[in-house]
C-alpha positions, 0 to 999 in steps of 0.5 A: 552547513549553510550560512544563509538564513533561507538556506538554513530553513530550507535544510530543516524543511528538507530534513523533515520531508525526508523523515516523513517520506521515509516513514510513508514508504516504510508504512506502505511496504509494511501494509503491502506485505501484510496484505500479501500475507493475508492472501494465503491465510485470512478470510475475505473480510480481512483481505478486503480490509488490508486492501483498503488500508493499502489503497488509502495509504498509497493515495495519501502518500501520492497526495503528499508527494511521497510517490508519483501518481503513476507509481501509486496507480501501478501499485494499486493495480497490482494489489487489485489484481492479486485481490481479484485472483484471490476472490476468484480462487475462493469462488472456485474452491467453494464451487468445487466443495459444493459439487463434492458435497 
């Protein structure tokens, strides 16, 4: 345990930051899982909303220094790639349904 006053303050600040960082990382993981699960089951509006929540939370985490900018960019890129594939698959299924119908 630090004895110098500034070191005590720094320890308190570090603990607060650690808790905040843990909460943001957990929230990001949860939102990404929710987005990926919605890809299989939900309609496009729900998928789009989940994507927007993920991107927003990732940007806020980068702004607060929880994640590095490049890490956030990589995660957003992967999410966008999955979203694009889902939209393309939905269009293909719709086109096949129209041809059959």
